[in-house]
N, C-alpha and C positions, 0 to 999 in steps of 0.2 A: 403671855402664853408662849411656849416654845414651839418651834418649827418643826415639821416632821423630819427635815434634814439633820437638825441638830439632835434629834432623839435617836434617829437611825445610826448616827456615828458613835452612841455609847456603846461601849463594848461588853459589858455586863447584861446578858440576855435578861435576866430578871428585873434589873433596873430599866432596862429598854422597854420591857412590856409594862411595867408599872407607870412609866412616864406615859405610853401610848394609852393606858387606861384612864389616866389622869386628863390627858388632853381629850380623850371622848368624852370624858365626864364634863369637862369645860364647856364643850361644844354642844352639850345636851344630847349625845347620842344615847338612847336607852339600852340597858343591858340586854333586853331580847333582841334587839336591833344587831347587837355585838355577837349574840351567840347564835343567831340564826344561820349562820353559815356553817355550824358544827364546830370544828376544831378552830379555837381561837390563837392565832399566831400574829407575827408582825404583818404580812400582807392584808390579811382580814382586818386588822385594826386600822391600817394605813388606807384602805380603801373605804372603811366607814368614816374615818376622819376627812377625807377627800370630798364624798357625799356630803357631810355635814357642812363643810366649807362651801362647796356648790350651792346648796340650798340658801344658806345665809346670805350669799352674795346674791341670787337671784331675789331672795325677798327684799333687800335692800333696793336693787334695781327696781323693782315693783313699787316700791314706796316712793322712791324719787320720780318714778315716772306719774305717779298719781298726784304728788305735790306740784310737778310741772304743769300738769293738765289744769288743775285748780288755779295755779296762777296765771295761766293763759285765760281761763274763763274769767278770772277777775280783771285782768288787764282790759278785755275786749269789754266788759260791764263799763269799766271806767272810761272807754273810749265813747262806748255808746251815749252814755249821760253827757259827755262834754259834747258831742254833736248835737243831742237833743237840747242843751242849753242854748247852743249858738243858733238853733233854728227859731226858737222863741225870743 
C-alpha cells in the first residue's frame, strides 16, 4: 500500500487521482462516501483516506483492548482456582 505522501508527489494529476482512488478502494472507502462531498479532487480523497485509516486504527485498538480484558479475566480465574486449591 502506497502512502499518501508518496502519491501526492506524483506529478501527473491523472495518475495521482488514479492512485488515490486505488488507495481508497484498498481501504474500503465506498464510492458514495467519496462522492458525497461533491467535486472529487485530491483534498477530498486525502480526507477520506485519513478517515478510513483512523477508523481502522480505532477498530484495532478496540479489539486489542477486548483481548487484554479477556486475558485479565482468565488470569484472575487461574489465580482464584489456585487459591481455592490451597484452601482445601
